[in-house]
C-alpha positions as CSV (number, residue, x, y, z in Angstrom):
1,M,42.2,-2.4,65.8
2,S,40.5,-2.3,69.3
3,D,37.5,-4.2,70.4
4,R,34.1,-3.1,70.1
5,H,32.9,-1.7,73.3
6,K,28.9,-0.6,74.2
7,S,27.5,2.6,75.3
8,G,27.7,2.5,79.2
9,C,23.7,3.8,78.7
10,S,23.0,0.4,77.5
11,G,22.2,-1.4,80.7
12,G,24.1,-4.4,79.6
13,T,21.6,-4.8,77.0
14,D,21.9,-5.7,73.1
15,Q,19.6,-2.5,72.4
16,C,22.8,-0.2,71.9
17,V,25.6,1.6,70.1
18,E,28.8,-0.4,69.7
19,V,31.9,1.5,69.0
20,R,35.5,0.6,67.8
21,E,37.9,2.9,68.2
22,H,40.9,2.8,66.5
23,S,44.2,4.9,65.1
24,T,42.5,6.2,62.5
25,G,39.0,7.2,63.9
26,A,35.9,4.9,65.1
27,D,33.4,2.8,63.5
28,V,29.8,2.7,65.0
29,R,27.0,0.1,64.5
30,D,23.8,-0.2,66.0
31,T,23.2,-3.7,67.9
32,R,19.9,-4.2,67.1
33,D,20.1,-3.6,63.2
34,R,23.8,-4.5,62.3
35,S,22.3,-4.4,58.3
36,R,22.4,-0.7,58.3
37,G,26.1,-0.8,58.3
38,Q,28.5,1.0,60.2
39,P,29.8,5.0,59.6
40,A,33.2,5.6,59.9
41,F,34.5,8.7,61.7
42,T,38.1,10.3,61.2
43,A,40.0,10.5,64.5
44,N,39.4,14.7,64.5
45,A,35.7,13.6,63.5
46,W,35.3,11.2,66.6
47,G,37.2,13.4,69.0
48,T,34.9,16.6,68.3
49,F,31.9,14.5,68.8
50,V,32.9,12.7,72.1
51,S,33.8,16.0,73.6
52,T,30.5,17.5,73.2
53,L,28.9,14.7,75.0
54,R,31.6,15.0,78.0
55,P,30.2,17.4,80.5
56,T,32.3,20.4,81.4
57,A,33.5,21.3,84.9
58,G,33.0,23.8,86.4
């Protein structure tokens, strides 16, 4: 598995979302409240989610 990485919008603080991407999908966690668990997304679901966040060229 790869290491976790923080959102680029976090500004280097600990108040953000961390993601660990791996071959079967991604795990997400809130750095402020790790007791909430870490939702797991399938590779297909994660890809769909990420693609909706990226701006389209045009």
